[in-house]
C-alpha positions as CSV (number, residue, x, y, z in Angstrom):
1,M,21.2,-7.4,112.3
2,K,20.5,-6.3,108.7
3,V,17.0,-5.7,107.4
4,A,15.5,-4.4,104.1
5,A,13.3,-1.5,105.1
6,Q,11.2,1.2,103.4
7,D,9.7,4.4,104.9
8,R,7.6,5.4,101.9
9,Y,5.8,3.9,99.0
10,G,7.5,3.9,95.6
11,G,9.9,2.1,93.3
12,P,12.5,-0.4,94.3
13,E,14.9,2.3,95.3
14,V,12.7,3.1,98.4
15,I,14.2,-0.1,100.0
16,S,17.5,0.2,101.8
17,I,19.5,-2.1,104.0
18,V,19.6,-0.8,107.6
19,E,20.9,-2.1,110.9
20,R,18.5,-2.9,113.7
21,A,18.7,-4.7,117.1
22,K,18.2,-8.4,117.0
23,P,14.8,-9.2,118.4
24,V,14.3,-11.2,121.6
25,P,11.6,-13.9,121.6
26,G,8.8,-13.4,124.1
27,A,6.6,-16.0,125.7
28,G,5.3,-18.4,123.0
29,E,7.7,-17.1,120.3
30,V,10.6,-18.5,118.4
31,L,13.6,-16.5,117.1
32,V,14.4,-17.6,113.6
33,A,17.7,-16.9,111.9
34,V,16.4,-16.4,108.4
35,H,18.5,-18.0,105.7
36,A,16.1,-17.1,102.8
37,S,13.0,-15.2,102.0
38,T,11.4,-14.2,98.7
39,V,10.3,-11.3,96.6
40,T,6.9,-11.7,94.9
41,L,4.7,-9.5,92.8
42,A,2.5,-9.1,95.9
43,D,5.6,-7.6,97.7
44,C,6.1,-5.2,94.8
45,A,2.4,-4.2,95.0
46,F,2.7,-3.5,98.7
47,R,6.0,-1.7,98.2
48,K,4.6,0.8,95.8
49,A,0.9,0.7,96.9
50,D,-0.2,-0.1,93.4
51,P,-3.1,-1.0,92.9
52,F,-4.4,1.8,95.3
53,I,-6.5,-0.7,97.1
54,V,-3.3,-2.0,98.8
55,R,-3.3,1.1,100.9
56,F,-6.4,0.0,102.7
57,F,-4.4,-3.0,104.0
58,G,-0.9,-1.6,104.2
59,G,-1.3,2.0,105.3
60,L,-3.1,4.9,103.6
61,F,-0.2,7.4,103.4
62,R,2.9,5.3,104.3
63,P,3.7,1.7,105.0
64,K,2.5,0.5,108.4
65,L,5.0,-2.4,108.2
66,D,8.3,-1.2,106.8
67,V,10.0,-4.6,106.5
68,L,8.3,-6.9,103.9
69,G,8.7,-10.6,103.7
70,D,6.1,-13.2,104.8
71,D,7.9,-16.3,103.6
72,I,11.0,-17.6,105.5
73,A,13.3,-20.6,105.7
74,G,15.9,-20.7,108.4
75,V,17.0,-22.1,111.7
76,V,15.5,-21.6,115.1
77,A,18.1,-19.6,117.0
78,E,16.3,-19.3,120.3
79,V,12.9,-20.1,121.8
80,G,10.9,-18.1,124.3
81,P,9.3,-19.3,127.5
82,G,6.6,-21.9,127.0
83,V,7.6,-23.0,123.5
84,T,7.3,-26.8,123.0
85,R,6.9,-27.3,119.3
86,F,10.4,-26.1,118.3
87,A,13.9,-26.2,119.8
88,A,17.0,-24.2,119.0
89,G,18.7,-25.7,115.9
90,D,15.5,-26.8,114.2
91,R,15.4,-26.1,110.4
92,V,12.0,-24.5,109.7
93,H,10.1,-22.9,106.9
94,G,6.7,-21.1,106.6
95,C,5.3,-17.7,107.2
96,T,5.8,-14.8,109.6
97,G,2.2,-13.8,109.6
98,A,0.4,-10.5,109.3
99,S,3.4,-8.6,110.9
100,L,5.7,-9.6,108.0
101,G,9.3,-8.7,108.7
102,G,10.9,-11.8,107.1
103,M,13.3,-9.8,104.9
104,A,15.7,-9.7,107.8
105,E,18.5,-11.7,109.3
106,Y,16.3,-12.5,112.4
107,V,12.6,-12.5,113.0
108,C,10.4,-13.5,115.9
109,V,7.5,-15.7,115.0
110,K,4.7,-17.1,117.2
111,E,5.0,-20.8,117.9
112,S,1.4,-21.1,116.7
113,A,2.2,-19.5,113.4
114,A,2.3,-21.3,110.0
115,L,5.8,-22.6,110.6
116,V,6.9,-26.2,110.3
117,K,10.1,-28.2,110.5
118,V,11.9,-28.9,107.2
119,P,11.7,-32.6,106.2
120,E,15.0,-34.5,106.3
121,G,16.9,-34.4,103.1
122,V,15.1,-31.3,101.8
123,D,17.3,-28.3,100.9
124,L,16.5,-25.2,103.1
125,I,17.2,-22.2,100.8
126,P,14.7,-23.0,98.0
127,L,12.0,-23.2,100.6
128,G,12.4,-19.5,101.3
129,G,10.1,-18.9,98.3
130,M,7.9,-21.9,98.4
131,S,5.3,-21.2,101.1
132,Y,3.9,-18.1,99.4
133,A,3.4,-20.0,96.1
134,Y,1.9,-23.1,97.8
135,L,-0.3,-21.3,100.3
136,T,-1.7,-19.2,97.5
137,A,-2.2,-22.0,94.9
138,M,-3.5,-24.7,97.2
139,P,-6.7,-22.9,98.3
140,F,-7.5,-22.0,94.8
141,I,-6.9,-25.4,93.2
142,R,-8.3,-27.6,96.0
143,D,-10.9,-25.4,97.8
144,E,-12.3,-23.0,95.2
145,A,-11.9,-25.0,92.1
146,K,-12.3,-28.4,93.8
147,V,-10.1,-29.9,91.1
148,K,-10.6,-33.6,90.6
149,P,-9.4,-36.4,88.2
150,G,-10.5,-35.7,84.7
151,D,-11.0,-31.9,85.1
152,H,-9.6,-29.7,82.3
153,V,-7.7,-26.8,84.0
154,L,-6.1,-23.9,82.3
155,I,-3.4,-21.9,84.3
156,N,-2.6,-18.5,83.0
157,G,0.9,-17.4,84.1
158,A,1.9,-21.0,84.6
159,A,5.6,-20.1,84.9
160,S,5.1,-17.6,87.7
161,S,5.8,-18.7,91.3
162,V,2.1,-19.4,92.0
163,G,1.4,-20.7,88.5
164,A,4.3,-23.2,88.7
165,M,2.9,-24.5,92.0
166,A,-0.7,-24.6,90.6
167,V,0.5,-26.7,87.6
168,Q,2.0,-29.3,90.0
169,L,-1.0,-29.3,92.4
170,A,-3.6,-29.6,89.6
171,R,-1.7,-32.6,88.2
172,H,-1.4,-34.1,91.7
173,F,-5.2,-33.9,91.9
174,G,-5.6,-35.7,88.6
175,A,-6.4,-32.8,86.2
176,E,-5.5,-32.4,82.6
177,V,-3.5,-29.1,82.6
178,T,-3.1,-26.5,79.9
179,A,-0.3,-24.0,80.7
180,V,-0.2,-20.5,79.4
181,A,3.2,-18.9,79.5
182,S,6.0,-17.4,77.3
183,A,7.5,-19.8,74.9
184,R,10.9,-19.7,76.7
185,H,9.2,-21.4,79.7
186,R,7.5,-24.2,77.8
187,A,10.1,-26.9,78.8
188,L,9.8,-25.9,82.5
189,V,6.0,-26.1,82.7
190,E,6.0,-29.4,80.8
191,R,8.5,-30.8,83.3
192,L,6.2,-29.7,86.1
193,G,3.4,-31.8,84.5
194,A,1.5,-29.6,82.0
195,N,-0.2,-31.7,79.3
196,H,-0.8,-28.8,76.9
197,F,0.9,-25.5,76.3
198,I,-0.3,-22.1,74.9
199,D,2.3,-19.5,74.0
200,R,0.8,-16.3,75.4
201,Q,2.5,-14.2,72.9
202,S,1.1,-16.0,69.8
203,A,-2.3,-17.2,70.9
204,D,-5.2,-15.9,73.1
205,F,-6.7,-18.6,75.4
206,T,-9.9,-16.6,75.8
207,H,-10.8,-17.3,72.1
208,I,-11.1,-21.0,72.9
209,S,-14.7,-21.9,73.4
210,G,-16.1,-24.1,76.2
211,A,-12.9,-26.1,76.8
212,Y,-12.1,-25.8,80.6
213,D,-13.7,-26.6,83.9
214,V,-11.3,-24.2,85.6
215,V,-9.4,-21.1,84.5
216,F,-6.9,-20.0,87.1
217,D,-5.2,-16.7,86.4
218,A,-2.2,-16.9,88.6
219,V,-0.9,-13.4,87.5
220,G,-4.2,-11.5,87.2
221,K,-3.7,-10.6,83.5
222,S,-7.2,-11.6,82.3
223,G,-10.7,-11.0,83.5
224,F,-13.9,-13.0,84.0
225,K,-15.7,-11.2,81.2
226,D,-13.1,-12.2,78.6
227,S,-12.4,-15.6,80.0
228,A,-16.0,-16.9,80.5
229,A,-16.3,-18.0,76.9
230,C,-13.6,-20.6,77.3
231,L,-15.3,-22.2,80.4
232,K,-17.6,-25.2,80.2
233,P,-21.1,-24.7,81.6
234,G,-20.6,-24.8,85.4
235,G,-17.0,-23.8,85.1
236,I,-15.2,-21.4,87.4
237,Y,-12.7,-18.5,86.7
238,L,-10.3,-17.7,89.5
239,T,-7.8,-14.9,89.9
240,T,-5.2,-14.0,92.5
241,V,-5.3,-10.2,91.8
242,P,-8.0,-7.9,93.2
243,S,-9.8,-5.7,90.8
244,W,-13.0,-3.7,90.8
245,G,-14.3,-6.1,88.1
246,I,-14.0,-9.3,90.2
247,F,-15.2,-7.5,93.3
248,W,-18.4,-6.4,91.4
249,L,-18.9,-9.9,90.1
250,M,-18.7,-11.4,93.6
251,L,-20.9,-8.6,95.1
252,T,-23.6,-9.4,92.5
253,G,-23.7,-13.2,93.1
254,G,-20.4,-14.4,91.7
255,R,-21.8,-15.9,88.5
256,R,-23.1,-15.1,85.1
257,G,-25.4,-17.8,84.0
258,S,-23.9,-21.1,85.0
259,K,-20.3,-19.8,85.1
260,R,-18.7,-18.5,88.2
261,G,-15.8,-16.1,89.1
262,R,-13.9,-15.9,92.4
263,L,-11.1,-14.0,94.1
264,A,-9.8,-15.8,97.2
265,T,-7.9,-13.7,99.8
266,T,-5.6,-16.6,100.6
267,G,-3.2,-14.4,102.6
268,L,-6.0,-13.7,105.1
269,R,-6.7,-17.3,105.9
270,A,-6.5,-18.4,109.6
271,E,-3.0,-19.4,110.7
272,T,-4.3,-22.8,111.8
273,D,-5.5,-23.5,108.2
274,K,-2.1,-22.4,106.8
275,L,-0.3,-24.6,109.3
276,K,-2.4,-27.7,108.3
277,D,-1.5,-27.0,104.7
278,L,2.2,-26.7,105.4
279,H,2.1,-30.1,107.0
280,I,0.5,-31.4,103.7
281,L,3.2,-29.5,101.8
282,N,5.9,-31.4,103.7
283,R,4.3,-34.7,102.9
284,L,4.1,-33.7,99.2
285,L,7.8,-32.7,99.3
286,E,8.8,-36.1,100.9
287,Q,6.7,-37.9,98.2
288,G,8.3,-35.9,95.4
289,A,4.9,-34.9,94.3
290,I,5.9,-31.2,94.1
291,R,9.2,-29.4,94.1
292,P,10.4,-25.8,94.5
293,V,11.1,-23.9,91.4
294,T,13.8,-21.2,91.8
295,D,14.5,-18.7,89.1
296,R,17.2,-16.6,90.7
297,T,18.8,-16.1,94.0
298,F,19.9,-12.6,95.2
299,P,21.9,-11.7,98.4
300,L,20.1,-9.3,100.7
301,D,22.3,-6.4,99.7
302,Q,20.9,-6.8,96.2
303,I,17.2,-6.5,97.3
304,V,16.6,-3.5,95.1
305,E,17.8,-5.5,92.0
306,A,15.6,-8.4,93.1
307,H,12.5,-6.2,93.2
308,R,13.4,-4.7,89.8
309,Y,13.8,-8.2,88.3
310,V,10.5,-9.4,89.7
311,E,8.7,-6.3,88.3
312,R,10.0,-7.2,84.8
313,E,7.6,-10.2,85.0
314,V,10.0,-12.5,83.2
315,K,10.9,-14.9,86.0
316,A,10.0,-18.6,86.1
317,G,9.2,-19.7,89.7
318,D,10.5,-18.0,92.8
319,V,13.0,-15.3,93.3
320,V,14.8,-16.1,96.5
321,V,16.8,-13.7,98.7
322,T,19.5,-15.1,101.0
323,M,20.6,-13.5,104.2
324,P,24.2,-12.9,105.5
325,V,23.4,-14.9,108.6
326,A,23.1,-18.0,106.3
327,E,26.8,-17.8,105.5
328,A,28.1,-18.3,109.1
329,P,27.5,-21.0,111.8
330,L,24.7,-20.1,114.1
331,L,25.6,-19.8,117.7
332,L,23.0,-21.7,119.8
333,P,22.2,-21.3,123.5
334,G,24.7,-23.3,125.6
335,G,27.6,-22.7,123.2
336,G,26.7,-25.1,120.4
337,Q,26.8,-24.3,116.7
338,Q,24.5,-25.0,113.8
339,A,26.4,-25.2,110.5
340,P,25.1,-23.1,107.6
341,A,22.3,-24.8,105.5
């Protein structure tokens, strides 16, 4: 099978397509034929170990896990002994877990992982990028911000993968949403439900005084110190990107006066919690309450170009990477075939 692997930290060029043996599922595992995965800014950070703090999680001198990719959408090719939740031929989407490895034609995933069947009538390929955005945005919007009807929520980086999902979730919870993004993405974020729009290139949201219950920086381009002025008393600032500033704030009580600041390590949540949220995601998809937002799709052999594009920080929504295995019928145990998605 083909995988996108790296043996050192660095620019996109450190990734190459190599051949590896197709894994065999063990007890309690499923083998997924991956049709799509995604490249995110988090992947880029882990690829180049920038910020340096990434090395404490991914390996101090070289990557401990040489195949990135946490999000997957695909078809169960085979199940290991004892598996009851899935069967060969099931369309699935979700996360590979801490071992990553999703940027490959096949990956083994624990049956207990944050992996769910795809609802009937929902396209498979766009889901390759959706789990990351949703499982990042949902804990911030629902659990940290506790967004409720009538709240005024500002989302910085509203056209990013996480930001586009946060706009939809905040609106779903009844908030009045202000989206901060480039002018070229205004129509998109308004279609997703934003009530107000700020062009980040012509206005600075931090100069607005006392307007928001929640400021969610989905791209980590601001800081609590600068953003606190635009929060109402009791408001909360949230960021997805670790920095020494937010760490210091949290270590010293997490608040300045009545205003709070938080970083949530959403990727480190328990698999059981992620699994519950993916079931909620399926219901939201079936209801039409949220939808995937795909900017571009790259084939696996253009993975370097996909990383370069993501690093330009001009995308709107997800960058999806499709696998060669998605182009051919999947051979199932017993001689059956699963048509491409």
